[in-house]
N, C-alpha and C positions, 0 to 999 in steps of 0.2 A: 504493500500499499504506500509506504514512503517513497518507494521508487517511482509510483505513478504520480505522486504529488510533486515530485521533483522533476518530471518529463518536461522537456522544452521541445516546441516545434522545430522540425528539421526538414525544410523542403527538400533538400537533395535525397534524403532517405525515402520521402513520400514518393519523389519521382522514380527512384529505383524500384521501389515495390511496385508501383503501377506499371513499370516496365515489364513486370513478370507476368502480367495478367493476359489471358486469352478469352476469346469469345466461347459461348457454349458450343457453337457449331464446331469451332476447332478442337475443342475438348472431345466432342464426339468422334471426329475424324482420327484424333490420336488413339482414342479407346479402340475403335474399329480397327485400326491398323495393327494395334497389338493383340487383337482378338480378346479384348477384355469384356466382361459381361457385367450387366447391371445387378446390383444387389440392393434389395429394399430392407429398410429397418423400420418395423412397425412402431417403435417407440420414439422415433424422431419426427418432429415437425418439418414440413417443407419450408425452405429458405425462400426469402424474397428475392426475386431476380428472374433472369431470362432462363436458366437451366431448369429443366423439367425431367 
């Protein structure tokens, strides 16, 4: 908790993190290429966003 209170905005780190994102479609293509399969977890709520 103390670490969170002491946190400071770092635009360079935000930009670095955002550069690692990809679209849901790109994620699906990656999963399909690796022959990965969907796994459902009944105890988790759906996240807000474009992925389904």
